[in-house]
Each structure stands twice: as C-alpha cells, then as structure tokens.
All heavy atoms as an XYZ file, in Angstrom:
932
protein
N       4.399    -15.294      4.034
C       5.455    -14.982      3.118
C       5.922    -13.515      3.407
O       5.106    -12.629      3.550
C       4.969    -15.068      1.705
C       5.836    -14.288      0.762
S       5.117    -14.108     -0.847
C       5.850    -15.549     -1.571
N       7.178    -13.324      3.490
C       7.731    -12.005      3.686
C       7.757    -11.275      2.354
O       8.113    -11.837      1.317
C       9.157    -12.110      4.244
C       9.796    -10.771      4.517
C      10.783    -10.898      5.661
C      11.540     -9.606      5.883
N      10.717     -8.441      6.133
N       7.342    -10.025      2.376
C       7.339     -9.225      1.152
C       8.330     -8.072      1.355
O       8.649     -7.677      2.465
C       5.947     -8.630      0.876
O       5.536     -7.876      1.976
C       4.955     -9.721      0.538
N       8.765     -7.517      0.219
C       9.671     -6.390      0.312
C       8.862     -5.071      0.228
O       7.682     -5.070     -0.056
C      10.739     -6.455     -0.770
C      10.217     -6.414     -2.169
O       9.148     -5.853     -2.404
N      10.907     -6.996     -3.104
N       9.574     -3.993      0.466
C       8.903     -2.688      0.497
C       8.241     -2.386     -0.853
O       7.142     -1.824     -0.870
C       9.935     -1.610      0.860
C       9.354     -0.233      0.940
C      10.370      0.788      1.388
O      11.366      0.438      2.034
O      10.171      1.973      1.043
N       8.888     -2.717     -1.915
C       8.330     -2.445     -3.236
C       6.996     -3.170     -3.438
O       6.031     -2.572     -3.915
C       9.335     -2.847     -4.322
O       8.799     -2.655     -5.613
N       6.959     -4.433     -3.098
C       5.716     -5.206     -3.245
C       4.624     -4.611     -2.369
O       3.477     -4.455     -2.796
C       5.964     -6.655     -2.871
N       4.999     -4.222     -1.151
C       4.001     -3.625     -0.249
C       3.463     -2.276     -0.821
O       2.288     -2.028     -0.715
C       4.622     -3.377      1.131
C       4.890     -4.660      1.868
C       5.581     -4.461      3.217
O       6.020     -3.294      3.514
O       5.714     -5.447      3.960
N       4.312     -1.504     -1.451
C       3.892     -0.235     -2.015
C       2.914     -0.476     -3.180
O       1.907      0.214     -3.282
C       5.098      0.566     -2.514
C       5.983      1.139     -1.400
S       5.131      2.271     -0.331
C       4.723      3.587     -1.467
N       3.225     -1.442     -4.005
C       2.303     -1.767     -5.103
C       0.972     -2.255     -4.576
O      -0.097     -1.857     -5.075
C       2.934     -2.800     -6.052
C       3.891     -2.222     -7.047
C       5.229     -2.481     -6.961
C       3.469     -1.391     -8.084
C       6.141     -1.955     -7.876
C       4.335     -0.862     -8.999
C       5.683     -1.132     -8.896
O       6.570     -0.611     -9.790
N       0.989     -3.120     -3.582
C      -0.254     -3.657     -3.009
C      -1.091     -2.547     -2.389
O      -2.292     -2.474     -2.579
C       0.032     -4.752     -2.002
C       0.588     -6.053     -2.564
C       1.065     -6.959     -1.435
C      -0.446     -6.754     -3.433
N      -0.401     -1.658     -1.691
C      -1.075     -0.478     -1.094
C      -1.728      0.368     -2.183
O      -2.873      0.803     -2.034
C      -0.074      0.318     -0.256
C      -0.662      1.517      0.410
C       0.374      2.335      1.174
O       1.590      2.185      0.935
O      -0.064      3.123      2.029
N      -0.990      0.604     -3.260
C      -1.535      1.390     -4.361
C      -2.747      0.747     -4.973
O      -3.743      1.422     -5.261
C      -0.426      1.631     -5.441
O       0.645      2.343     -4.808
C      -0.948      2.446     -6.600
N      -2.680     -0.555     -5.184
C      -3.838     -1.260     -5.745
C      -5.033     -1.121     -4.806
O      -6.158     -0.911     -5.245
C      -3.507     -2.760     -6.029
C      -2.443     -2.835     -7.127
C      -4.756     -3.526     -6.386
C      -1.790     -4.228     -7.245
N      -4.789     -1.256     -3.518
C      -5.893     -1.110     -2.540
C      -6.500      0.294     -2.590
O      -7.714      0.456     -2.621
C      -5.361     -1.385     -1.112
C      -6.430     -1.221     -0.034
C      -7.575     -2.190     -0.159
O      -7.410     -3.339     -0.477
N      -8.799     -1.720      0.111
N      -5.650      1.305     -2.648
C      -6.153      2.673     -2.733
C      -6.983      2.889     -4.002
O      -8.079      3.470     -3.939
C      -4.975      3.691     -2.674
C      -4.354      3.686     -1.271
C      -5.416      5.096     -3.082
C      -2.999      4.402     -1.189
N      -6.483      2.409     -5.095
C      -7.217      2.534     -6.388
C      -8.526      1.758     -6.338
O      -9.542      2.231     -6.855
C      -6.357      2.053     -7.550
C      -5.173      2.967     -7.891
C      -4.250      2.292     -8.895
C      -5.664      4.294     -8.434
N      -8.532      0.593     -5.723
C      -9.724     -0.221     -5.581
C     -10.807      0.502     -4.788
O     -12.014      0.360     -5.078
C      -9.394     -1.584     -4.938
O      -8.442     -2.279     -5.766
C     -10.622     -2.458     -4.729
N     -10.378      1.301     -3.841
C     -11.341      2.084     -3.021
C     -11.928      3.233     -3.808
O     -12.994      3.720     -3.495
C     -10.626      2.595     -1.747
C     -10.284      1.516     -0.762
C      -9.487      1.996      0.443
O      -9.238      3.213      0.542
O      -9.095      1.171      1.278
N     -11.226      3.683     -4.858
C     -11.668      4.839     -5.657
C     -12.435      4.457     -6.921
O     -13.216      5.253     -7.423
C     -10.429      5.641     -6.103
C      -9.674      6.352     -5.021
C      -8.572      7.158     -5.695
C      -7.521      7.589     -4.737
N      -6.409      8.268     -5.430
N     -12.155      3.289     -7.497
C     -12.725      2.970     -8.779
C     -13.073      1.487     -8.870
O     -12.565      0.666     -8.124
C     -11.765      3.360     -9.918
C     -10.379      2.703     -9.835
C      -9.331      3.390    -10.658
O      -9.096      4.582    -10.507
N      -8.676      2.617    -11.526
N     -13.946      1.179     -9.827
C     -14.470     -0.179     -9.955
C     -13.388     -1.177    -10.453
O     -13.359     -2.313    -10.018
C     -15.672     -0.218    -10.907
N     -12.579     -0.736    -11.392
C     -11.580     -1.616    -11.968
C     -10.206     -0.991    -11.909
O     -10.071      0.210    -12.132
C     -11.931     -1.952    -13.427
C     -13.264     -2.600    -13.616
N     -13.494     -3.909    -13.217
C     -14.424     -2.160    -14.097
C     -14.762     -4.194    -13.463
N     -15.358     -3.123    -14.007
N      -9.209     -1.794    -11.675
C      -7.815     -1.322    -11.607
C      -7.015     -2.067    -12.666
O      -7.074     -3.293    -12.763
C      -7.213     -1.549    -10.211
C      -5.745     -1.136    -10.176
C      -8.013     -0.838     -9.149
N      -6.276     -1.300    -13.463
C      -5.384     -1.901    -14.467
C      -3.963     -1.463    -14.191
O      -3.755     -0.492    -13.408
C      -5.804     -1.427    -15.872
C      -7.207     -1.902    -16.270
C      -7.699     -1.233    -17.515
N      -7.775      0.217    -17.259
C      -7.456      1.167    -18.144
N      -7.027      0.824    -19.355
N      -7.540      2.440    -17.838
N      -3.005     -2.091    -14.829
C      -1.625     -1.751    -14.623
C      -1.343     -0.283    -14.961
O      -0.562      0.385    -14.292
C      -0.713     -2.665    -15.430
N      -1.996      0.227    -15.985
C      -1.792      1.631    -16.357
C      -2.274      2.570    -15.257
O      -1.657      3.619    -15.024
C      -2.472      1.946    -17.721
C      -1.992      3.312    -18.257
C      -3.996      1.924    -17.606
C      -0.565      3.316    -18.712
N      -3.294      2.168    -14.523
C      -3.760      2.979    -13.394
C      -2.692      3.032    -12.288
O      -2.441      4.082    -11.677
C      -5.053      2.425    -12.814
C      -6.182      2.369    -13.829
O      -6.336      3.325    -14.617
O      -6.896      1.337    -13.867
N      -2.090      1.863    -12.044
C      -1.024      1.800    -11.057
C       0.174      2.655    -11.479
O       0.761      3.375    -10.675
C      -0.602      0.310    -10.808
C       0.576      0.221     -9.837
C      -1.777     -0.490    -10.275
N       0.484      2.595    -12.781
C       1.576      3.400    -13.302
C       1.332      4.889    -13.110
O       2.189      5.645    -12.665
C       1.837      3.080    -14.770
N       0.098      5.319    -13.421
C      -0.250      6.736    -13.242
C      -0.180      7.143    -11.778
O       0.280      8.234    -11.468
C      -1.638      7.022    -13.815
C      -1.667      7.018    -15.305
N      -2.728      6.481    -16.015
C      -0.794      7.464    -16.233
C      -2.497      6.599    -17.315
N      -1.335      7.189    -17.462
N      -0.681      6.291    -10.921
C      -0.713      6.609     -9.472
C       0.692      6.692     -8.874
O       0.942      7.527     -8.025
C      -1.564      5.551     -8.732
C      -1.786      5.841     -7.283
C      -2.809      6.947     -6.989
O      -3.571      7.353     -7.891
O      -2.862      7.396     -5.851
N       1.540      5.814     -9.295
C       2.885      5.715     -8.700
C       3.926      6.592     -9.424
O       4.934      6.941     -8.840
C       3.411      4.283     -8.683
O       3.493      3.820    -10.033
C       2.530      3.366     -7.858
N       3.655      6.841    -10.703
C       4.655      7.558    -11.507
C       5.729      6.670    -12.093
O       6.658      7.131    -12.717
N       5.554      5.350    -11.905
C       6.513      4.400    -12.496
C       6.154      4.106    -13.945
O       5.007      4.294    -14.338
C       6.514      3.086    -11.690
C       6.922      3.232    -10.261
C       6.310      2.459     -9.270
C       7.913      4.098     -9.852
C       6.681      2.584     -7.914
C       8.297      4.234     -8.514
C       7.673      3.499     -7.571
O       8.055      3.597     -6.239
N       7.107      3.605    -14.677
C       6.870      3.300    -16.073
C       6.004      2.064    -16.183
O       5.951      1.212    -15.276
C       8.173      3.023    -16.829
O       8.798      1.838    -16.281
C       9.122      4.217    -16.747
N       5.266      1.965    -17.318
C       4.417      0.781    -17.554
C       5.199     -0.519    -17.522
O       4.732     -1.457    -16.893
C       3.696      0.989    -18.885
C       2.768     -0.161    -19.284
C       1.516     -0.183    -18.524
C       0.440     -1.083    -19.112
N       0.660     -2.510    -18.980
N       6.412     -0.587    -18.129
C       7.173     -1.832    -18.033
C       7.539     -2.201    -16.587
O       7.496     -3.392    -16.241
C       8.433     -1.555    -18.865
C       8.012     -0.517    -19.831
C       7.035      0.346    -19.085
N       7.880     -1.220    -15.773
C       8.205     -1.500    -14.378
C       6.996     -2.043    -13.632
O       7.095     -3.009    -12.861
C       8.732     -0.239    -13.677
O       9.962      0.167    -14.201
N       5.855     -1.426    -13.867
C       4.628     -1.849    -13.231
C       4.228     -3.241    -13.707
O       3.851     -4.102    -12.907
C       3.484     -0.853    -13.446
C       2.153     -1.383    -12.951
C       3.807      0.481    -12.757
N       4.361     -3.488    -14.997
C       4.012     -4.809    -15.540
C       4.872     -5.917    -14.942
O       4.357     -6.978    -14.579
C       4.174     -4.819    -17.081
O       3.227     -4.006    -17.670
N       6.143     -5.635    -14.766
C       7.048     -6.602    -14.129
C       6.621     -6.850    -12.677
O       6.538     -7.989    -12.235
C       8.488     -6.134    -14.194
C       9.463     -7.143    -13.580
C      10.900     -6.662    -13.702
N      11.833     -7.692    -13.291
C      12.036     -8.096    -12.032
N      11.357     -7.548    -11.052
N      12.923     -9.013    -11.750
N       6.323     -5.796    -11.972
C       5.917     -5.939    -10.570
C       4.588     -6.710    -10.456
O       4.432     -7.571     -9.599
C       5.759     -4.551     -9.947
N       3.656     -6.456    -11.397
C       2.387     -7.162    -11.367
C       2.613     -8.648    -11.607
O       1.970     -9.494    -10.977
C       1.418     -6.596    -12.397
C       0.935     -5.163    -12.146
S       0.214     -4.857    -10.528
C       1.534     -3.970     -9.720
N       3.524     -8.954    -12.502
C       3.852    -10.377    -12.748
C       4.413    -11.044    -11.503
O       4.029    -12.189    -11.187
N       5.255    -10.343    -10.767
C       5.801    -10.893     -9.507
C       4.729    -11.046     -8.435
O       4.675    -12.054     -7.748
C       6.962    -10.037     -9.005
C       8.203    -10.043     -9.867
C       9.205     -8.974     -9.405
C       8.874    -11.415     -9.842
N       3.846    -10.047     -8.331
C       2.774    -10.142     -7.332
C       1.820    -11.267     -7.691
O       1.337    -11.972     -6.795
C       2.024     -8.786     -7.285
C       2.754     -7.619     -6.664
C       1.908     -6.352     -6.801
C       3.088     -7.872     -5.207
N       1.578    -11.467     -8.970
C       0.725    -12.554     -9.399
C       1.364    -13.903     -9.085
O       0.732    -14.812     -8.565
C       0.420    -12.431    -10.917
C      -0.528    -13.468    -11.418
C      -0.831    -13.251    -12.910
C      -1.743    -14.339    -13.428
N      -1.996    -14.191    -14.871
N       2.673    -13.980     -9.400
C       3.404    -15.221     -9.162
C       3.401    -15.587     -7.665
O       3.360    -16.777     -7.309
C       4.854    -15.062     -9.647
C       5.707    -16.316     -9.503
S       7.372    -16.105    -10.170
C       8.077    -15.019     -8.939
N       3.440    -14.600     -6.815
C       3.456    -14.832     -5.360
C       2.061    -14.960     -4.758
O       1.897    -15.086     -3.555
C       4.253    -13.742     -4.644
C       5.735    -13.874     -4.848
N       6.367    -13.403     -5.982
C       6.660    -14.457     -4.080
C       7.645    -13.683     -5.895
N       7.866    -14.308     -4.748
N       1.019    -14.918     -5.620
C      -0.339    -15.117     -5.162
C      -0.993    -13.939     -4.477
O      -1.981    -14.116     -3.783
N      -0.459    -12.751     -4.720
C      -1.078    -11.550     -4.094
C      -2.146    -10.891     -4.954
O      -2.985    -10.180     -4.411
C       0.017    -10.519     -3.780
C       0.975    -10.970     -2.728
N       0.607    -11.354     -1.473
C       2.318    -11.111     -2.766
C       1.664    -11.715     -0.777
N       2.711    -11.573     -1.548
N      -2.108    -11.100     -6.281
C      -3.091    -10.543     -7.162
C      -3.493    -11.570     -8.220
O      -2.797    -12.558     -8.445
C      -2.565     -9.264     -7.855
C      -1.416     -9.595     -8.824
C      -2.222     -8.165     -6.870
C      -1.026     -8.443     -9.757
N      -4.632    -11.274     -8.834
C      -5.037    -11.980    -10.056
C      -5.226    -10.907    -11.123
O      -5.519     -9.737    -10.810
C      -6.323    -12.791     -9.861
O      -7.385    -11.888     -9.482
C      -6.169    -13.853     -8.833
N      -5.069    -11.313    -12.375
C      -5.302    -10.399    -13.501
C      -6.202    -11.149    -14.470
O      -5.850    -12.217    -14.935
C      -3.970     -9.989    -14.175
C      -3.021     -9.358    -13.147
C      -4.238     -9.045    -15.343
C      -1.619     -9.074    -13.685
N      -7.367    -10.549    -14.749
C      -8.301    -11.249    -15.631
C      -7.980    -10.978    -17.119
O      -7.039    -10.249    -17.434
C      -9.733    -10.939    -15.279
C     -10.200     -9.528    -15.654
O      -9.498     -8.827    -16.403
O     -11.289     -9.133    -15.180
N      -8.803    -11.530    -17.985
C      -8.599    -11.419    -19.439
C      -8.645     -9.981    -19.929
O      -8.063     -9.634    -20.952
C      -9.601    -12.268    -20.186
N      -9.330     -9.111    -19.195
C      -9.440     -7.688    -19.548
C      -8.292     -6.853    -18.982
O      -8.263     -5.654    -19.178
C     -10.767     -7.120    -19.111
C     -11.932     -7.755    -19.828
O     -11.902     -7.914    -21.036
N     -12.960     -8.119    -19.070
N      -7.428     -7.499    -18.237
C      -6.298     -6.785    -17.609
C      -6.644     -6.178    -16.285
O      -5.856     -5.392    -15.725
N      -7.815     -6.503    -15.744
C      -8.225     -5.956    -14.439
C      -7.500     -6.700    -13.326
O      -7.506     -7.929    -13.286
C      -9.726     -6.023    -14.266
C     -10.504     -5.208    -15.256
C     -11.630     -5.708    -15.877
C     -10.096     -3.897    -15.581
C     -12.354     -4.962    -16.767
C     -10.809     -3.135    -16.498
C     -11.942     -3.666    -17.088
O     -12.653     -2.922    -17.991
N      -6.950     -5.956    -12.413
C      -6.192     -6.469    -11.309
C      -7.088     -6.581    -10.089
O      -7.774     -5.625     -9.726
C      -4.974     -5.579    -10.984
C      -4.084     -5.469    -12.188
C      -4.231     -6.083     -9.750
C      -3.045     -4.351    -12.107
N      -7.043     -7.703     -9.419
C      -7.759     -7.901     -8.146
C      -6.797     -8.438     -7.112
O      -5.935     -9.287     -7.443
C      -8.917     -8.903     -8.317
O      -9.838     -8.435     -9.236
N      -6.943     -7.964     -5.908
C      -6.139     -8.498     -4.810
C      -6.707     -9.844     -4.379
O      -7.937    -10.025     -4.287
C      -6.143     -7.547     -3.612
C      -5.492     -6.193     -3.832
C      -5.878     -5.208     -2.730
C      -3.983     -6.349     -3.880
N      -5.850    -10.794     -4.123
C      -6.284    -12.065     -3.550
C      -6.544    -11.848     -2.063
O      -6.307    -10.752     -1.530
C      -5.199    -13.163     -3.714
O      -4.042    -12.739     -2.977
C      -4.872    -13.406     -5.165
N      -6.990    -12.852     -1.379
C      -7.249    -12.720      0.053
C      -5.970    -12.325      0.790
O      -5.971    -11.405      1.622
C      -7.792    -14.031      0.590
C      -8.279    -13.940      2.010
C      -8.946    -15.223      2.484
O      -9.664    -15.863      1.713
O      -8.713    -15.581      3.670
N      -4.865    -12.982      0.482
C      -3.596    -12.651      1.136
C      -3.077    -11.264      0.714
O      -2.566    -10.505      1.534
C      -2.509    -13.715      0.897
O      -2.310    -13.841     -0.512
C      -2.863    -15.033      1.493
N      -3.225    -10.962     -0.578
C      -2.829     -9.658     -1.060
C      -3.633     -8.518     -0.413
O      -3.095     -7.504     -0.050
N      -4.926     -8.748     -0.306
C      -5.811     -7.784      0.318
C      -5.452     -7.560      1.790
O      -5.436     -6.426      2.273
C      -7.253     -8.200      0.182
O      -8.127     -7.285      0.777
N      -5.201     -8.638      2.496
C      -4.866     -8.528      3.919
C      -3.595     -7.723      4.108
O      -3.504     -6.833      4.979
C      -4.710     -9.908      4.546
N      -2.586     -8.004      3.276
C      -1.355     -7.279      3.381
C      -1.503     -5.808      2.974
O      -0.984     -4.898      3.646
C      -0.287     -7.948      2.518
C       1.135     -7.391      2.592
C       1.661     -7.318      4.035
C       2.081     -8.221      1.728
N      -2.241     -5.563      1.914
C      -2.475     -4.188      1.451
C      -3.220     -3.372      2.527
O      -2.833     -2.237      2.796
C      -3.274     -4.201      0.172
N      -4.220     -3.973      3.129
C      -4.981     -3.262      4.165
C      -4.122     -3.008      5.395
O      -4.237     -1.961      6.041
C      -6.241     -4.062      4.517
C      -7.278     -3.963      3.408
C      -8.494     -4.834      3.707
C      -9.476     -4.729      2.562
N     -10.629     -5.613      2.725
N      -3.237     -3.960      5.709
C      -2.330     -3.768      6.861
C      -1.405     -2.583      6.609
O      -1.239     -1.712      7.459
C      -1.506     -5.030      7.084
C      -0.483     -4.897      8.175
C       0.379     -6.147      8.292
C       1.508     -5.947      9.329
N       2.387     -7.109      9.398
N      -0.807     -2.523      5.427
C       0.090     -1.430      5.077
C      -0.639     -0.113      5.023
O      -0.166      0.921      5.544
C       0.842     -1.730      3.756
C       1.710     -2.964      3.894
C       1.669     -0.530      3.290
C       2.765     -2.890      4.977
N      -1.797     -0.097      4.433
C      -2.578      1.126      4.314
C      -3.007      1.628      5.693
O      -2.962      2.848      5.963
C      -3.801      0.928      3.395
C      -4.607      2.162      3.029
C      -3.707      3.256      2.408
C      -5.713      1.785      2.077
N      -3.402      0.725      6.561
C      -3.756      1.104      7.942
C      -2.542      1.716      8.651
O      -2.652      2.747      9.298
C      -4.275     -0.141      8.700
C      -4.645      0.208     10.130
O      -5.431      1.186     10.343
O      -4.169     -0.505     11.072
N      -1.386      1.091      8.472
C      -0.183      1.655      9.082
C       0.075      3.053      8.544
O       0.376      3.958      9.315
C       1.027      0.749      8.768
C       1.074     -0.497      9.609
C       2.274     -1.358      9.236
N       2.387     -2.435     10.204
C       3.508     -2.750     10.856
N       4.593     -2.088     10.626
N       3.498     -3.707     11.728
N      -0.049      3.217      7.242
C       0.207      4.537      6.658
C      -0.738      5.585      7.242
O      -0.301      6.665      7.664
C       0.019      4.462      5.129
C       0.330      5.774      4.470
N       1.546      6.031      3.916
C      -0.435      6.889      4.285
C       1.538      7.263      3.418
N       0.343      7.798      3.637
N      -2.000      5.269      7.294
C      -2.990      6.256      7.773
C      -2.784      6.576      9.252
O      -2.892      7.742      9.661
C      -4.395      5.718      7.513
C      -4.735      5.743      6.013
C      -6.051      5.086      5.685
N      -6.386      5.250      4.271
C      -7.279      4.527      3.634
N      -7.934      3.563      4.260
N      -7.500      4.737      2.347
N      -2.520      5.559     10.046
C      -2.323      5.800     11.495
C      -1.017      6.578     11.719
O      -0.989      7.543     12.526
C      -2.292      4.480     12.288
C      -1.805      4.655     13.696
C      -3.665      3.834     12.270
N       0.050      6.181     11.051
C       1.317      6.901     11.239
C       1.207      8.344     10.773
O       1.711      9.262     11.441
C       2.437      6.183     10.431
C       2.866      4.839     11.041
C       3.744      4.095     10.036
C       3.599      5.020     12.345
N       0.553      8.576      9.669
C       0.344      9.946      9.191
C      -0.431     10.772     10.230
O      -0.041     11.895     10.571
C      -0.389      9.966      7.852
C      -0.624     11.359      7.333
C      -1.352     11.356      5.989
C      -1.632     12.783      5.552
N      -2.385     12.806      4.272
N      -1.506     10.183     10.742
C      -2.317     10.888     11.750
C      -1.489     11.153     13.013
O      -1.584     12.241     13.588
C      -3.570     10.103     12.105
C      -4.466     10.770     13.065
C      -4.958     12.145     12.634
O      -5.133     12.371     11.424
O      -5.166     13.012     13.505
N      -0.722     10.176     13.473
C       0.127     10.377     14.634
C       1.099     11.557     14.414
O       1.248     12.413     15.269
C       0.925      9.089     14.942
C       1.883      9.226     16.079
C       1.456      9.106     17.392
C       3.236      9.485     15.865
C       2.321      9.252     18.450
C       4.123      9.632     16.912
C       3.664      9.509     18.215
N       1.738     11.551     13.274
C       2.720     12.603     12.980
C       2.037     13.973     12.927
O       2.573     14.981     13.399
C       3.454     12.298     11.680
C       4.356     11.074     11.755
C       4.862     10.691     10.348
C       5.516     11.282     12.701
N       0.857     14.045     12.341
C       0.103     15.307     12.298
C      -0.255     15.754     13.706
O      -0.130     16.940     14.038
C      -1.161     15.160     11.398
C      -0.730     15.034      9.945
C      -2.125     16.341     11.620
C      -1.851     14.678      8.981
N      -0.656     14.804     14.542
C      -1.031     15.136     15.926
C       0.139     15.720     16.722
O      -0.061     16.522     17.618
C      -1.557     13.908     16.660
C      -2.974     13.537     16.285
C      -3.520     12.363     17.054
O      -2.932     11.922     18.042
N      -4.672     11.847     16.620
N       1.373     15.338     16.368
C       2.498     15.865     17.102
C       3.076     17.102     16.422
O       4.152     17.598     16.808
C       3.599     14.812     17.382
C       4.201     14.272     16.069
C       3.039     13.683     18.253
C       5.441     13.386     16.290
N       2.394     17.621     15.388
C       2.774     18.884     14.807
C       3.464     18.862     13.480
O       3.905     19.918     12.958
N       3.589     17.699     12.855
C       4.220     17.596     11.542
C       3.205     18.008     10.484
O       2.017     17.682     10.588
C       4.694     16.155     11.278
C       5.303     16.001      9.914
C       5.697     15.733     12.357
N       3.639     18.739      9.458
C       2.715     19.147      8.392
C       2.169     17.921      7.677
O       2.810     16.858      7.646
C       3.426     20.047      7.390
O       4.366     19.320      6.615
N       1.014     18.051      7.091
C       0.342     16.945      6.433
C       1.211     16.327      5.331
O       1.302     15.115      5.188
C      -1.001     17.397      5.855
O      -1.667     16.327      5.230
N       1.828     17.185      4.516
C       2.652     16.686      3.407
C       3.841     15.919      3.898
O       4.162     14.831      3.418
C       3.111     17.871      2.528
C       3.864     17.424      1.309
C       4.254     18.584      0.392
O       3.375     19.353      0.050
O       5.453     18.690      0.085
N       4.549     16.453      4.881
C       5.734     15.756      5.446
C       5.281     14.491      6.153
O       5.930     13.423      6.024
C       6.543     16.692      6.391
C       7.623     15.906      7.089
C       7.124     17.840      5.576
N       4.166     14.553      6.876
C       3.653     13.391      7.590
C       3.341     12.261      6.600
O       3.619     11.097      6.871
C       2.404     13.768      8.406
N       2.754     12.622      5.452
C       2.429     11.607      4.437
C       3.683     10.968      3.881
O       3.760      9.740      3.780
C       1.610     12.258      3.322
C       0.998     11.270      2.374
O       0.325     10.325      2.863
O       1.199     11.381      1.169
N       4.680     11.794      3.571
C       5.947     11.243      3.058
C       6.654     10.358      4.096
O       7.146      9.284      3.765
C       6.898     12.384      2.668
C       6.456     13.099      1.399
O       5.610     12.557      0.658
O       6.959     14.209      1.174
N       6.705     10.823      5.345
C       7.370     10.049      6.400
C       6.636      8.773      6.710
O       7.242      7.721      6.937
C       7.577     10.890      7.659
C       8.668     11.937      7.497
O       9.424     11.901      6.512
O       8.758     12.838      8.383
N       5.294      8.840      6.764
C       4.515      7.636      7.024
C       4.769      6.583      5.956
O       4.852      5.394      6.277
C       3.021      7.977      7.062
N       4.931      7.028      4.720
C       5.206      6.099      3.618
C       6.513      5.341      3.835
O       6.597      4.159      3.522
C       5.260      6.891      2.316
S       5.138      5.889      0.853
N       7.464      5.973      4.413
C       8.759      5.327      4.704
C       8.658      4.432      5.945
O       9.184      3.330      5.977
C       9.826      6.388      4.888
C      10.087      7.195      3.642
C      10.944      8.426      3.963
C      10.936      9.387      2.815
N      11.371     10.708      3.228
N       8.009      4.960      6.958
C       7.963      4.256      8.248
C       7.110      2.993      8.232
O       7.396      2.035      8.951
C       7.384      5.222      9.314
C       8.277      6.413      9.597
S       7.421      7.693     10.561
C       7.156      6.819     12.106
N       6.058      2.978      7.427
C       5.087      1.881      7.452
C       5.689      0.513      7.159
O       5.156     -0.492      7.549
C       3.953      2.162      6.461
C       4.370      2.158      5.013
C       3.373      2.799      4.068
O       2.547      3.634      4.501
O       3.416      2.503      2.878
N       6.852      0.521      6.510
C       7.476     -0.728      6.116
C       8.480     -1.271      7.130
O       8.861     -2.440      7.062
C       8.179     -0.583      4.777
C       7.284     -0.051      3.697
N       6.311     -0.813      3.085
C       7.168      1.191      3.183
C       5.638     -0.063      2.246
N       6.150      1.150      2.278
N       8.904     -0.444      8.061
C       9.975     -0.857      8.971
C       9.601     -0.822     10.438
O      10.328     -1.406     11.269
C      11.253     -0.001      8.751
C      11.808     -0.207      7.362
C      10.975      1.477      9.029
N       8.496     -0.210     10.796
C       8.114     -0.099     12.188
C       7.703     -1.473     12.749
O       7.062     -2.255     12.050
C       7.006      0.956     12.328
C       6.785      1.326     13.788
C       5.734      0.475     11.663
C       5.904      2.527     13.992
N       8.086     -1.712     13.983
C       7.687     -2.978     14.605
C       6.210     -3.009     14.941
O       5.577     -1.930     15.065
C       8.498     -3.194     15.909
O       8.021     -2.282     16.897
N       5.640     -4.208     15.018
C       4.230     -4.313     15.359
C       3.944     -3.715     16.728
O       2.928     -3.061     16.945
C       3.776     -5.775     15.349
C       3.650     -6.337     13.919
O       3.453     -5.540     12.974
O       3.741     -7.555     13.792
N       4.871     -3.936     17.682
C       4.678     -3.396     19.049
C       4.585     -1.852     19.018
O       3.659     -1.276     19.591
C       5.824     -3.834     19.949
C       5.686     -3.296     21.354
C       6.847     -3.672     22.250
O       7.763     -4.407     21.826
O       6.849     -3.231     23.434
N       5.544     -1.236     18.375
C       5.551      0.233     18.303
C       4.332      0.736     17.571
O       3.677      1.689     18.035
C       6.831      0.741     17.657
O       7.954      0.288     18.413
C       6.854      2.260     17.544
N       3.973      0.090     16.460
C       2.827      0.540     15.706
C       1.553      0.451     16.562
O       0.755      1.363     16.569
C       2.653     -0.278     14.407
C       1.373      0.067     13.711
C       1.233      1.283     13.057
C       0.296     -0.789     13.731
C       0.050      1.643     12.438
C      -0.897     -0.452     13.122
C      -1.008      0.763     12.468
N       1.386     -0.666     17.272
C       0.168     -0.816     18.095
C       0.071      0.251     19.169
O      -1.010      0.751     19.459
C       0.123     -2.230     18.684
C      -0.142     -3.329     17.685
C      -1.404     -3.093     16.841
O      -2.446     -2.671     17.341
N      -1.329     -3.409     15.568
N       1.192      0.638     19.756
C       1.177      1.712     20.764
C       0.853      3.028     20.136
O       0.075      3.816     20.708
C       2.569      1.783     21.448
C       2.929      0.557     22.263
C       1.996      0.357     23.420
C       2.445     -0.836     24.248
N       1.503     -1.139     25.328
N       1.387      3.321     18.958
C       1.053      4.560     18.249
C      -0.403      4.588     17.846
O      -1.099      5.613     17.979
C       1.972      4.739     17.023
C       3.412      4.985     17.398
S       4.489      4.982     15.979
C       4.413      6.726     15.534
N      -0.907      3.445     17.391
C      -2.301      3.351     17.002
C      -3.226      3.596     18.187
O      -4.233      4.348     18.101
C      -2.600      1.975     16.374
C      -3.979      1.845     15.794
C      -4.149      0.485     15.088
C      -5.475      0.388     14.399
N      -5.590     -0.827     13.615
N      -2.901      3.024     19.323
C      -3.684      3.221     20.516
C      -3.669      4.710     20.941
O      -4.683      5.251     21.352
C      -3.155      2.348     21.686
N      -2.537      5.346     20.782
C      -2.398      6.755     21.100
C      -3.283      7.615     20.180
O      -3.969      8.516     20.609
C      -0.939      7.206     21.037
C      -0.744      8.635     21.329
N      -0.703      9.096     22.635
C      -0.554      9.728     20.541
C      -0.528     10.396     22.599
N      -0.428     10.802     21.339
N      -3.245      7.303     18.881
C      -4.021      8.057     17.898
C      -5.505      7.880     18.147
O      -6.280      8.830     18.099
C      -3.645      7.637     16.455
C      -4.622      8.142     15.442
C      -2.257      8.120     16.118
N      -5.927      6.636     18.421
C      -7.342      6.346     18.625
C      -7.821      6.881     19.974
O      -9.019      7.053     20.167
C      -7.585      4.844     18.541
C      -7.166      4.210     17.212
C      -7.988      4.686     16.043
C      -7.498      4.026     14.760
N      -8.080      4.532     13.567
N      -6.834      7.086     20.910
C      -7.011      7.675     22.185
C      -8.255      7.450     22.872
O      -8.898      7.812     23.696
C-alpha cells in the first residue's frame, strides 16, 4: 500500500517514541510533532484503518508488522540521509531538516548508493 508523506511522518514519530519509552499515546505524538491533539487523533484513526497501528483500551499505540516495517524504513532513510549530509559539510540542524524532506521522495536506487557511501 502506498502511503503519503504525512502518514510516513506519523509512523516515523511513533517508531522514535517507541524506542524511547514503553508506551506511546496520541498525546505523546502530539507533543513530539507539535500538532494538535485533534489532528493527531484523526491521523491515528486513518493509520489504524489502513492497518499500520493498533490502539488498545488504554490508548496505547502499537505499530503493526506493516506499520513497523514502513516506520523503520523511513527512519533508516532519515538517519542515513542526515549522516550523508553531515559528511559533506552540512550542519547537523540543516541536515536533520533536509533529511526529513528528502526521505519521502528519494528513489530506492539513489538512497542505496548514498547508504553505501555513508557506510563506506
């Protein structure tokens, strides 16, 4: 299933939060992204409808297998692209911002070449 940039950003955020804390709730996603709680709630509903997340009775969000795979793919792209940009002299802050934009549009071929270069 093809996802849009917004869905990928939310999945990436959930993955990052999952790496930092035991439980992730919509309010955590709102704090991390700076989006309003209603916007995050709507997005969580769409991610759930598309099978990328589950939400339990306590409001805890978990990535499904497909959601996790996509989140890890996007997060890997972000980290590699940021590192590549830093290696070529871009400041860490600008590299982070640019990687966030690039991770959604870069081709697999180009990304793999950049990843190979970074891993050197």
